[in-house]
C-alpha positions as CSV (number, residue, x, y, z in Angstrom):
1,M,-18.5,-50.9,-15.2
2,D,-15.0,-50.4,-13.9
3,V,-14.6,-50.8,-10.2
4,R,-12.2,-48.5,-8.1
5,A,-10.1,-50.3,-5.5
6,V,-7.1,-49.6,-3.1
7,T,-4.2,-51.9,-3.9
8,I,-0.7,-52.3,-2.6
9,S,2.0,-51.6,-5.3
10,A,4.7,-53.1,-3.1
11,P,5.3,-54.0,0.4
12,G,6.1,-50.8,2.5
13,G,4.6,-47.7,4.0
14,P,1.3,-45.9,3.3
15,E,2.6,-44.4,0.2
16,K,2.4,-47.9,-1.4
17,L,-1.2,-47.7,-1.5
18,A,-2.9,-46.6,-4.6
19,V,-6.4,-46.4,-6.4
20,S,-6.5,-48.9,-9.2
21,T,-9.2,-50.0,-11.6
22,L,-10.6,-53.5,-11.4
23,D,-13.1,-55.4,-13.6
24,D,-16.8,-55.4,-12.6
25,Q,-17.4,-58.0,-9.9
26,T,-19.6,-61.1,-10.8
27,P,-20.7,-63.4,-7.9
28,L,-19.5,-67.0,-8.0
29,P,-21.7,-69.8,-6.6
30,G,-22.8,-69.1,-3.1
31,E,-21.7,-65.5,-3.3
32,V,-23.2,-62.0,-3.3
33,V,-21.7,-58.9,-4.8
34,I,-22.0,-55.7,-2.5
35,D,-21.9,-52.0,-3.5
36,V,-19.7,-50.8,-0.8
37,V,-20.7,-47.5,1.2
38,S,-17.9,-47.9,3.7
39,A,-15.1,-50.2,4.6
40,G,-13.5,-50.7,7.9
41,V,-9.7,-50.1,8.5
42,N,-7.9,-52.5,10.7
43,R,-4.5,-53.0,12.0
44,A,-4.4,-56.3,10.1
45,D,-4.6,-54.0,6.8
46,L,-1.4,-52.1,8.0
47,L,0.4,-55.5,8.6
48,Q,-0.7,-56.7,5.1
49,R,0.6,-53.4,3.4
50,A,4.0,-53.8,5.1
51,G,4.2,-57.5,3.8
52,H,3.7,-59.1,7.3
53,Y,0.2,-60.6,6.8
54,P,-0.5,-62.2,3.5
55,P,-4.1,-62.8,2.5
56,P,-5.3,-66.4,2.8
57,P,-5.4,-68.5,-0.5
58,G,-8.2,-67.3,-2.9
59,A,-8.7,-63.9,-1.0
60,P,-8.2,-60.6,-3.1
61,E,-4.8,-59.2,-2.8
62,W,-5.9,-55.7,-1.8
63,P,-6.9,-55.1,1.8
64,G,-10.0,-54.7,3.7
65,L,-11.7,-57.1,6.1
66,E,-15.2,-55.6,6.6
67,V,-17.7,-53.5,4.6
68,A,-21.2,-52.2,4.7
69,G,-23.3,-51.5,1.7
70,T,-26.2,-52.9,-0.4
71,V,-26.4,-56.2,-2.4
72,R,-25.8,-55.5,-6.1
73,A,-26.1,-59.1,-7.3
74,V,-26.8,-62.6,-6.1
75,A,-25.5,-65.9,-7.4
76,T,-27.9,-68.0,-9.4
77,G,-29.9,-70.2,-7.2
78,L,-28.9,-68.5,-4.0
79,T,-31.6,-67.7,-1.4
80,G,-31.7,-65.6,1.5
81,W,-30.5,-62.2,-0.1
82,D,-32.1,-60.1,-2.5
83,V,-30.7,-57.2,-4.7
84,G,-31.1,-53.8,-2.7
85,D,-30.8,-55.6,0.9
86,R,-28.7,-53.4,3.2
87,V,-25.9,-55.5,4.6
88,V,-22.4,-55.6,6.4
89,A,-20.0,-58.5,5.6
90,L,-16.9,-60.1,7.2
91,L,-14.4,-60.5,4.4
92,D,-11.2,-62.6,3.8
93,G,-9.9,-59.4,1.9
94,G,-10.6,-56.8,-0.6
95,G,-13.0,-54.4,1.2
96,Y,-11.1,-51.2,0.1
97,A,-13.2,-51.1,-3.1
98,E,-16.5,-49.8,-4.7
99,Q,-17.7,-53.4,-5.0
100,V,-16.8,-56.6,-3.1
101,R,-17.6,-60.4,-3.6
102,V,-18.2,-62.4,-0.5
103,A,-19.6,-65.7,0.7
104,A,-23.5,-65.3,1.4
105,T,-22.6,-67.2,4.8
106,Q,-20.2,-64.3,5.8
107,V,-23.0,-61.6,5.3
108,L,-25.2,-60.1,8.0
109,P,-28.3,-57.6,7.6
110,A,-27.3,-54.2,8.5
111,P,-28.5,-53.6,12.1
112,D,-31.5,-51.6,12.7
113,G,-30.9,-48.2,14.2
114,V,-27.4,-47.9,12.9
115,D,-26.1,-45.6,10.1
116,L,-25.2,-47.6,7.1
117,V,-21.8,-46.1,6.8
118,D,-21.1,-46.5,10.2
119,A,-22.1,-50.2,10.3
120,A,-18.9,-51.0,8.6
121,A,-17.2,-50.6,11.9
122,L,-19.1,-53.6,13.4
123,P,-18.4,-57.0,11.3
124,E,-14.7,-57.7,12.2
125,A,-14.8,-56.1,15.7
126,V,-18.0,-57.9,16.8
127,C,-17.0,-61.2,15.3
128,T,-13.6,-60.9,16.9
129,A,-15.0,-59.9,20.2
130,W,-17.6,-62.6,20.3
131,S,-15.3,-65.4,19.2
132,N,-12.7,-64.5,21.7
133,L,-14.8,-63.5,24.7
134,V,-17.5,-66.1,24.4
135,D,-16.1,-69.1,22.3
136,V,-12.6,-69.0,23.6
137,G,-12.7,-67.0,26.9
138,R,-16.0,-68.7,28.0
139,L,-16.8,-65.4,29.7
140,A,-19.7,-65.5,32.0
141,A,-21.9,-63.0,33.8
142,G,-20.2,-61.8,37.1
143,E,-16.7,-62.4,35.9
144,W,-14.1,-59.9,35.6
145,L,-12.9,-59.1,32.0
146,L,-9.7,-57.2,31.3
147,V,-9.6,-55.6,27.9
148,H,-6.2,-54.2,26.8
149,G,-6.4,-51.5,24.1
150,G,-9.8,-50.4,25.3
151,S,-9.7,-47.4,23.0
152,G,-9.2,-49.5,19.8
153,G,-11.7,-50.8,17.1
154,V,-12.0,-54.3,18.8
155,G,-11.5,-52.9,22.4
156,T,-14.5,-50.3,22.2
157,V,-16.6,-53.3,21.1
158,A,-15.3,-55.8,23.7
159,T,-16.0,-53.3,26.4
160,Q,-19.6,-52.8,25.4
161,L,-20.1,-56.5,24.7
162,G,-18.6,-57.7,28.0
163,A,-20.8,-55.2,29.9
164,A,-23.9,-56.3,27.9
165,L,-23.1,-59.8,28.8
166,G,-23.1,-58.9,32.5
167,A,-19.3,-59.0,33.2
168,H,-17.5,-56.5,35.3
169,V,-15.2,-54.8,32.6
170,A,-11.8,-53.3,33.1
171,V,-9.8,-51.7,30.3
172,T,-6.5,-50.1,29.7
173,A,-6.0,-47.1,27.6
174,G,-3.5,-44.3,27.1
175,G,-4.4,-41.0,28.7
176,P,-7.0,-39.4,30.9
177,E,-9.4,-38.6,28.0
178,R,-9.3,-42.1,26.6
179,V,-9.8,-43.6,30.0
180,A,-12.9,-41.3,30.6
181,R,-14.4,-42.4,27.1
182,C,-13.8,-46.0,28.0
183,R,-15.9,-45.6,31.2
184,A,-18.6,-44.1,29.1
185,L,-18.8,-47.3,27.0
186,G,-19.4,-49.4,30.1
187,A,-15.8,-50.0,31.8
188,E,-16.3,-50.3,35.5
189,L,-12.5,-49.8,35.7
190,A,-10.3,-47.9,33.3
191,V,-6.6,-47.8,33.9
192,D,-4.2,-45.4,32.2
193,H,-1.4,-47.6,31.3
194,R,0.9,-44.7,30.8
195,D,1.2,-44.3,34.7
196,E,-0.8,-46.8,36.4
197,D,-0.3,-50.5,37.3
198,F,-3.1,-52.4,35.9
199,V,-2.4,-55.7,37.9
200,A,-2.7,-53.7,41.1
201,A,-5.9,-51.7,40.0
202,V,-7.7,-54.9,38.8
203,R,-6.8,-56.8,41.9
204,E,-8.2,-54.0,44.1
205,A,-11.3,-53.5,42.1
206,S,-12.0,-57.2,42.1
207,G,-11.4,-57.8,45.7
208,G,-8.2,-59.5,45.2
209,Q,-9.5,-61.9,42.6
210,G,-8.1,-60.7,39.4
211,A,-9.4,-61.1,36.0
212,D,-11.3,-64.3,34.7
213,V,-10.7,-63.3,31.2
214,V,-8.0,-61.1,29.7
215,L,-8.2,-60.0,26.0
216,D,-4.8,-58.7,24.8
217,V,-3.7,-57.1,21.8
218,V,-0.4,-56.0,23.2
219,G,1.7,-59.4,23.2
220,A,5.0,-60.0,24.7
221,A,5.4,-56.8,26.6
222,Y,2.4,-57.6,28.8
223,L,2.7,-61.6,29.0
224,Q,4.1,-61.6,32.4
225,D,1.8,-59.0,33.9
226,N,-1.2,-60.7,32.1
227,V,-0.3,-64.1,33.9
228,R,0.0,-62.1,37.1
229,V,-3.5,-60.4,37.0
230,L,-5.3,-63.6,36.1
231,A,-7.7,-65.1,38.6
232,T,-7.5,-68.8,39.4
233,D,-8.8,-70.7,36.4
234,G,-8.4,-67.4,34.4
235,R,-8.1,-67.4,30.6
236,L,-5.6,-65.0,28.7
237,V,-6.6,-64.7,25.2
238,V,-4.0,-63.1,22.8
239,I,-5.1,-61.7,19.7
240,G,-2.5,-59.0,18.8
241,L,1.2,-58.5,19.0
242,Q,1.6,-54.7,18.9
243,K,4.5,-54.8,21.4
244,G,6.4,-58.1,20.6
245,R,5.9,-61.7,19.8
246,T,8.4,-63.3,22.1
247,G,8.1,-63.2,25.9
248,E,9.0,-65.3,29.2
249,L,6.0,-67.3,30.6
250,D,6.1,-68.5,34.2
251,L,4.6,-71.9,33.8
252,G,4.7,-72.3,37.6
253,A,2.2,-69.4,38.1
254,L,0.1,-70.7,35.1
255,L,-0.1,-74.2,36.8
256,A,-0.7,-72.6,40.3
257,K,-3.7,-70.8,39.0
258,R,-5.0,-73.6,36.6
259,A,-4.8,-70.9,34.1
260,S,-4.7,-71.0,30.2
261,V,-3.1,-68.9,27.5
262,T,-4.6,-69.1,24.0
263,G,-3.4,-67.3,20.8
264,T,-6.2,-66.9,18.1
265,T,-6.7,-65.3,14.7
266,L,-9.8,-64.9,12.7
267,R,-8.9,-64.1,8.9
268,S,-7.3,-67.5,8.4
269,R,-10.2,-69.7,9.7
270,P,-11.8,-72.0,7.4
271,A,-15.0,-70.7,5.6
272,A,-17.3,-73.2,7.6
273,W,-15.9,-71.8,10.9
274,K,-16.6,-68.3,9.8
275,A,-20.1,-69.2,8.7
276,R,-20.8,-70.7,12.1
277,L,-19.3,-67.6,13.8
278,V,-21.6,-65.3,11.8
279,R,-24.7,-67.3,12.5
280,D,-23.8,-67.1,16.4
281,V,-23.2,-63.4,16.2
282,L,-26.5,-62.9,14.3
283,A,-28.3,-65.0,16.9
284,H,-26.7,-63.6,20.0
285,A,-24.6,-60.2,19.4
286,W,-26.7,-58.6,16.7
287,P,-29.7,-58.1,19.1
288,L,-27.3,-56.2,21.5
289,V,-26.3,-54.1,18.5
290,E,-30.0,-53.4,17.5
291,D,-31.0,-52.2,21.0
292,G,-28.2,-50.0,21.4
293,R,-26.1,-51.7,24.1
294,V,-23.3,-52.4,21.6
295,R,-22.8,-49.6,19.1
296,P,-20.1,-48.7,16.5
297,V,-17.5,-46.2,17.7
298,V,-16.3,-44.2,14.8
299,H,-13.3,-42.0,14.9
300,A,-13.1,-40.7,11.3
301,R,-14.5,-41.2,7.8
302,L,-12.2,-40.7,4.8
303,P,-12.6,-40.9,1.2
304,L,-11.3,-44.1,-0.6
305,D,-8.6,-42.0,-2.3
306,E,-7.2,-41.2,1.1
307,A,-6.5,-44.7,2.3
308,A,-3.0,-43.9,2.8
309,E,-3.9,-41.1,5.3
310,A,-6.2,-43.5,7.0
311,H,-3.3,-45.9,7.5
312,R,-1.2,-43.2,8.9
313,L,-4.1,-42.0,11.2
314,L,-4.5,-45.5,12.7
315,D,-0.7,-45.9,12.9
316,S,-0.5,-42.6,15.0
317,G,-2.1,-44.1,18.1
318,E,-4.6,-41.1,18.1
319,V,-7.6,-43.2,16.9
320,F,-10.4,-44.0,19.3
321,G,-12.6,-46.7,17.8
322,K,-12.7,-47.1,14.0
323,V,-11.5,-45.3,10.9
324,L,-13.7,-46.0,7.8
325,L,-13.0,-45.5,4.2
326,V,-16.1,-44.2,2.0
327,P,-16.0,-44.9,-1.7
């Protein structure tokens, strides 16, 4: 059976995405094949399409870092998954397709109580939020967490996850409607970055302390203010560069606060690291999804054929939560 997938004809704009036909997928040792019911669209996909974020060695050349669906085939001798299981998966690439191959260690059971199509909004966002808030940021109950881009795919999950872990969550978002929706997701403080000073707002809300953990997708444009807003022993975790990659860092301020700045990515991590992360997410974050404290936030569902429009939509800045492609 031929399999449809969205491939990139050449680096460039959304018009460079086109539906192509691939061979039927067959699992390699340690893998499962998933019939995809939906695939998440992430900013990393936009960067890959533009030629700025190549897939890691061995990954498919077409985009897509997370899917939901049902298991179609299981590698010989592999246990733990059966044909027909409802699952989601964290991918190295290739999610924009009707079928995907993925290491079984990067597969999670579809969470109870979540529509299977919407579940594709979870794997990348939950794994990113958990690894950066808990593993890197060492977020603890009672601490202040500042999430930049609170209306984004990772931001909406990080807000809910931080609240579920007992943190005081502050977010930045653009415009009164987005600010209100972030509050509804559990943010104690939501700052409109268009006309409010997030440093002053977080300091006031925290009684002058500042943020213990800052999760940042903005990059260089916020670097100085992120250091200013950090509490003593604060942790700044940079996961995106939407507004620049080069900024000036006041090392004196960093030393005075005994603060740290960490930059992380998920896609290029080794398979063993991802396997451990998925195990941790299953054990600690997935129960929060299944009891409703963390839920997918889906802005739009578009057919696979409209991948170019999905990229335009995500790039427009109008999306709240995630955009999904539905084969």
